[in-house]
N, C-alpha and C positions, 0 to 999 in steps of 0.2 A: 531210726537210721536204717535198720535191717531191712525194714518194711519199704524205704524208699529205694534201696539198693536193689531189692528184689523187682520192684516195678522196673527200673532202669534196665535191669537183665532181661525181662520179659520184652521191654520194647525192642531189644537188639535180636531176638528170635526172628528166624525167616517168617514171613506171612504168606498165605495162599494169594498168589498173582491173580488179578482179576482177567486177564488175556492169556493166560498161559499156553492155550492151545494155538493162538493166532501170532503170525508173524507181527514185528513191530509196524511195518508200512500199513497194513491191515488195521491195526488198532488206532494208528494217527487217522486212518481214513474215516473210521466209525467215530472218532472224537470230533471230527469236523462237522459231522452231520447231527451232533446232539443239540438238544435244546438247552437253553442256559438255566442254571439256579444261580440267582444273583444273591450274594451275600454281602452286607454292610456291617463292618464290625471295626470300631475305631478304639485306640487304646483310651482308658480313662472313662468309656461308657459302661455301664453296667449290662446293658443289652445289645443284641445283634438281631439283626432281621434277615430271613430267608425267603426268598421269592422265586417260585417256578409255576409252571402250569401243568396240570395234570387233568387228563380228560377233559380238556377244554375250559377247565375252571381254573382262575388264579388264585394260587396258594400264597399268602403272606403270614410267616410266623416271627414272633417276637418272643426271644428266649434270653435268658441269662447267659452272659459269657463263661461264668463259672459252671455251669450246669454240665452234667456229662453227657455226651454225645447219643448214648444209648436211649435216654429219655426222648430225646428230639426224633430219633429213628422210629421209636415205639408210637410216639404221637402221629407220626406221617403213616405208617402201617394201620394205626386204628381209624384214621381218617379215610384211608382206602377202603377198610373194611364197611364203614358206614356208608360211603358213596355207592360199594356195591350192593349192600342191602337196600339202600333208596331206589337204585336202578331196577332190582328185581322186583320190589314192590310195585313200581310203576308199570313194568311189563306185565306182571300179574293183574293188576287192575285194569290194564288194557286188553285182557284176554289172549294176549300173545304166546303165554305159557300155560298150557292145560295142567301140566304136572310138574312140580318140583321134586327132584329126587332127594336133593339136599339143602334145606332152608337155611344152613348156616353158609355164609360167605367164606370163601378160602382166605385164609391168612397169607397177605402178600409179603415177600422177604423185602426189606428196605436195609440197605447198606451204603457205607460211604469207603471210597477207595482212594488211595493216594499212591501215586508212583507204582501203580499195579498191584499193591497190598491193602488188604482191608484195614481200615482204622479201628482200633479197639473201643468198645463202648465205653471205656472208662475215662478216655481222653476228653478234657474239657472244650466245650464248643469254640472257645477262643482260638485254640490250637488245632482242632480237628478240620474246619471248614476252610482250607487253605486255597489258594489260587492255582487251578488246574486239577483239583480233585474231583472226582466222579462219583454223583449220587445216583444209584440204582434202586428204582421202585419198581419190583417185579421184572417185567422185561424191558422196562423204559430206563434210559440213561440220560443224566443230566451233567453237562459240563459246569464245575463250579467256577464263577467269576467273583473273586473276593475283591471289594473295593475297585470295581471296574468301573471305567468312565460311565456316568449316568447322568442324564438329565433330570433335574429336580424340579424345573419348570419348562415347559414347551408350549408355546401358542402363537398362533397367527393373528394379526390384527383384525379387528371386526370390520374396518372399512379397507377396500382396495378400489385404486382407482387406475384407469389406463394411462400409462406414461409416468406412473409414480412409483418409486422404490417400494417394495414390500419385504420387510425385515421381520423375522420371527423373534419373540421375546424368550430368550434362553438362558437359563442358569443351571449350572452343573457342578457335580463332585467328582473328584479323582480325574479330571480331564482338562483339556485345554480347548476353549472354543475355536482357537484358530487352526486346529489340527483336525477338526470335525469335517465330516462329508455331508453334504446337502444335495438332494436331487429333487427337482421340481416337476409337477406332472399338472397337465391341464384337463379337465374333465371333456370328453370328447363331445357329448351333448350338452348344448347350453341348458340352463334352468334359469328362466326368466322370472319365476316368481319366488318371493321369499319361502312359501311353504315347500318349494321342491328343493330349495337350497338347504333347508334344514332337514331333508332326509339323509338316511344313512348313506355312506358313500357306495359306490358300485363296485362290481368285480374289477380286476386289474385291467381287463380288455377294455374297460371305459375311460382309461386314463392314458394320456399319450405325454411321454418324457418332453420336456421343453426347455430343461436348463438345469445349471449346477451353479454352486456358490451360496453363500449364505443371503444375498441380496437377488432380489428378481423383480425385473421391471415388466408388468403385463402390458400389451400392445393392445390397439384398438380392436385387433382380431380376437381379443380375449374377453371382450365385453359379454356379459351374460354367462360367463363360464366359472365354476369353481376352480380352486386350486388345491392341490395336495403335496406336502412337503414331506420327503423321508430325511430323517436326520440321524447320522450315525454318530455317536459320541466317541472321541478317541483321546487318546494321551500318549503321542509318539507312535508306537507300534501297537500299543493296546487299544483294543476295540470293545466297546460296549453294547448293549441292545439296542437296535434302532427303534426310532418312533415314527409314526405316521401322523401328521396334522392334516386335518381338511379345513378349508375355510368356513366359516359360518355362513357367509354370504357369497355373491358372485361379484366379479370384476364390474365396476361402474365406469361410465365416461368420465373422463377428466374435464376441468372447467374452460379448457382451451388455453389462449394466451394468457399468462400471469405476468405480474409485474417485475418479477425476478428473471424472465426469461433472456431479456437482453442483456440483463447483468452477467449472466453466465458466460455470454461471449468473450468477456475479458477474463475470466478466471477457468478457462478450460483445462488449463495445466497447473500444477503446484507450483508456487514461488520456488526459485533455485536460491539455494544458500549462496551469500549470506542473507538474502532478502527472507522476510517473515510476512505472511499473510495474516491479517488479524481481522476479526469481525466481532462487533458488539451489537446485541439485538435484544430488545424488549418485546418477547414473543407472546404477550397477553395470557395472564393466568386464566384458566378454566373457571377458577372460582370467582373471577370478576367477569368473564365475558357471559355468564350463565344467570346473572342477577337480573331480576326484573327492570331495575334501573337501567342496566346496560342496554336491554333490548328494547325498551321503550324511550329512553332519554338520550343516552350516549350514542347507540348505533341503530336506530329505528330503520334507517335505510338499507341495513345488512340483511340478505335473507336469511331467516332463522336456521337453515340447514348449514349455512356457511359458517356460525358461530358454534356448530358442535365440534367438540373436542377432536373426535375422530377423523372429521373432515379437514379441519385445521392441522391435525399433525401430518397428514399426507403432504401438504403444501410446504410446511414448516422442514420436514426431512429433506423433500426434493430441493428446497432452496439451499438448505445449508450443505448438503451434499455438492450441490453443483458450484460452490464458491471454493471448494479444494483448500481451505484454510488451514492455517498451522495452530492458531490459537483463536478460540471462540468464547466470548463472555456473553452469557445470556442472562436476563434479567425476567422476572415473572415466571418463574420454572414450578409448575406443580410438583409436588413430590413424588405422585404416582406417575407423572409423565416422564420425569428423569429416570425413573427406575424401569417403568414398562415398556418405554418407547424411545425416548432420545438416547439414553446409554446404551441399549443394545443396537440401535441403529449407527450412532456414532463410532462404536466398536467396530462393527463391520465396515466402516468407512476408514478405519485406520486411527481413530482418536480414542484417548481415555480422558475420563472427567471425573471432576470432585463436584459436589453438591452441598450448599449451605442453606439450610431453610430458616426462614425468619420466625423468631420467637413468638409464639401465640399465633402462627398463621400457617397455611398449608402450601405457601410458596416460597421460592427463594431464588437464589443464584447458582449458575452453574458455569464452570470453566473446564473447557476442553481443549487439549493439546495433541498434536500428532505425535504419536509414539515412536515413529520413526526419526523424529529429529529433536524431541525433547524427553527429558527425564524429570519425573516429579521427585522435589527433594523434601518439600516441607509446606505445611499450609499454617497460616496465622490468622484465622478469621476472628473478628470481634463483633459485638453488638455495640454500636458506637455510645448508646446512652449508659451502657454498663461500664465501658472502658473510661467514659468520661469520669465517672465516680469512684472508680476503683484504681484506676493507674496513676501512679503520682506523676508521670510526665505531663498529665493534663490539669495539674493542680491549679495554674495561674487562671486557665480558662473556666475551670469550674468555679473557682472563686468570683470571678466576674459574672458568670451565669447565676450564681446562687443569690445575687444582690436583687435578681428580679424573680420573684417567687413565682409569678404566673408564666413566665418563660421557661423557668426551670422545670416546673410540673410537665409543660408542654412538650419539653425535651426528652424527659426521663420516661414519659409514656410511649416514645416511639421504640419500634423494634427494627429500626433501620440497621442493616447488617454491612460489614465491609468483608468481603472474601478476598483473601490474599495467598497467592500460591507462588512459591519459589521453584522455578525450573531450571535445568542445566542444559546447556547446548549439546546435544550429542555430536555435532561436528566438531566442535572445539571444546572437549572436556575441561571442567573448570570455570567455564564460563557461564554466567548466570544472569536470569532476568526475572524481575519481580512484576507479577501479575497481579494488579488489583481490578476487583469487580464490585460495583454497588450499585444500588437504587435508592437515591435521597427521597426525603419526606415530598409528598406530592401536592400538598394544598397550596393553591395560587398566592395565598397571603402567607406562605411559610418560609419568606426569603431569609428571615433571622435564624430560624431553626436550621435551615441548610447550611448557612454560613457555620455555625457551630459545628455541625455535623461534619463538614468539610476540614474544619481545624482540626479535629479529632483524627479523621482519616489521614491527613497528610502528616501529623505528627507520628502516628503508629507506622505508618509505611516508612518514614525515615528512621525510625527505631528498629524496625524489621530488617531494613536493608544494612544498618550499621552494625547489627548483631549477628545477622547470619548469612548476609550476602554482600559484603563490602564491595562498593563500585559497581554493583548490578545495576543496569537501566532500570527505571520505573516505567511500566506500561500499565495506565489507568483507564480502563473502560467502564461505561455504564451509562443508566438512565440518570442524568443528574437534576432532572425537572428544573432545569436553569437554562435561560435563553442566555445569548452572547452579551446581552447589556446588563447580566446580573451580578451580584457581588460574588456568587460561588467562581463563576468564569473570570472575573478579574482577579480574585484571590489567586487562582491557579495559573494564570497566565501573566500577572503582573506580580505576584507574591505579596501583596499589600492591600489591606481594605482600611479605609481611614475611619474615624469614629464616628463622622456624620454621614456615613454612607446611607442610601435611602432604604437598603435592605434590612437594616437594624430596626427600622419602625414598620416594616411591612405589615405587621399585624397591629398595629396602632402604637402611640407614643409611650403608652404605659408599660411596653413590653420591650422597650428598646434598651440595649445594654450600652450602646454607644461606646464602644471601645475599639482599639487598633487591633487589628488582627494580621498575624504575619505567617506566611507559608514557611514549611520547613525544608523547602526545595527552591532552587532557583526557578525562573521561570518555565513552565511547561507550555507545550504547544499542541493546538488542536490539528491533528494529523489530516482530518477531513476538513478542514477550514471551518465555515460558518454556514453550513446549508440554510436555504431558506426555511425548510422544516424537516424535521426527522419524526414527526406525530402530527397526523392530519385527521381529525374527527369533523363531525358535524359542526360543532361549536367552538373549535379552536384548531390552530396550526401554528407550529413553530419549532425551532430547534431545540431538543431537550437532551440528545445524546451525543457523546462523544468519545473519541480514543486520543487520550493525552499521552505525549511522549516527551522524553527530554532530548532536545535537538542535539546536543554535543554527543549523544550515544546513538540516536537513530535518525535517519533521513527517510522522507516520504519519497518512494520510487514511484508508486501508483495509486491513484485514488478512483475506486470504482465508481462510475457515475450513478447517481440516483435514478430513479425511475423517473419519467417524463410527467409533468404535471397532468397531461392527458390521461396518461396510464393509470395515476393516483386516483384521478377524478372520475373514471369510465363509470364506476358504481356510486357515484357521488362522493364517497370519502371512505376511510379506512377503519375497521377491516371490510373485506368484501370477498365475493366469491373468488377473486383472483389474486386476494392477498390476506394472510391469515392473521395478521396483528393490526392493531392501531399505530404501531411504529414501523419505521422503515430500517432495515439494518445498514450499517455503517461498515465498509469494507475498504482495507487499503493495505498495499504492500510497503513494509518498511525494510530499509537497508540498514542492517545491524553491523556497525563498524567492526570488522573481523579483528 
């Protein structure tokens, strides 16, 4: 106890000020010119990190939070001594120093100050390295930034096309991406070859400032040039260390006219409340686009470079940005695409998103919503086959399915997922909407499987709305792999499937369960009607995608026209150099009853 009191008393004694001979204004001026020493120290973690630059070398130290400060300062001092000895040895070996009066490097004073007073060596690291402290290494001073806004990931996309938005992939700690500052530069001298593009960036005089903001759209005048982005992390008034990103390659020419260009003319502005613009789109997962079967059988007409993910991502981001949508439901989203490409871009365009990966696969579904209009409340995603066997609300359907063993096994093997998101209308707090997003079983002879999947989905959605969002309208989007004459479409729009419906026998009479299936909802309406096709490949074209709504809660205000048949078939079929997927996005404006 006495020892503790003695320590407390010592802490109250006056300490030698760091700038005792300088006025406060001069001290602040010097602090403003200091290099940063960035400290990351979180409660509950045993270690902290200290990062700073000394003599052109980046130093990163990992130390115990409970360790005494004096040990860290001694470690820094020893490091300086070793650096000095190494430097003298190099000079001696180069013959630049004929005689050395003192072979022993001078011991450099290393101290830490806070509020003008030296911090005692016995103070633990967790308390010593405070925001605003000053680290002095010899004559060099550093301003300590504790848990300052920091980018933990910062990178530019590999591919940049003229006329297409370029958005960095950024992740940060202790900051807010929406507070950060961004400055774009273009290299004055074009680099036409990949070898030149890989060279180290030139001096500042080689770069011209061309814009601000998180997203930049290169022009045709930028073709052949690299870009540099200076990112400054911030959190309100707190500012962290800036980073500079230089593009790996140069801006390339875009594909010219795309299938979505004319559609953008209808979506120049956001929909005005109480209207809501909704998009559903199967964007073609890279795991499927890059298979040998896809390249040689499904899409042999598509130029190989147009199937590359980097190329297609440029088109997808520009297409989605131009729709100015409030809710976007995407299918076949690669996990990496969501994390590294779509999520950063959509965030920059004002949308937040959630992702649900399919079990045993590398792709899934993403639902984005405009954060100025909606607030996320909850998610209720399920794997349809697991829900069928585990949730009692599906017991009757499970009993019928189990009577046909081969059908049961086929259904249980599927990882088909239903993504369910409940949103609140920020314009009218308390009013909710249930957004569902799915991608049903794909096989042409899988109509019976899709019927069971849809039966499970509708029952689950009814349960979610009843439990967490009473009276909320249902907005059901997705790739249902079902044409308008299918059982799935009939179940959704007419609420009932008879025992003898042809889809029950789609894979043969031995797998037909011949049961009556009822929807848990009143008739839903296809907001975009029944397009001739939403999927157009060399061997097939048909309508597989829908936006289903409850007509008593939402009315269709505008359906964005699909691309013309000439646009779709300019390069034979989809995907193509002007269209990134084998599906076509459906877009409509819905008037939500206020």
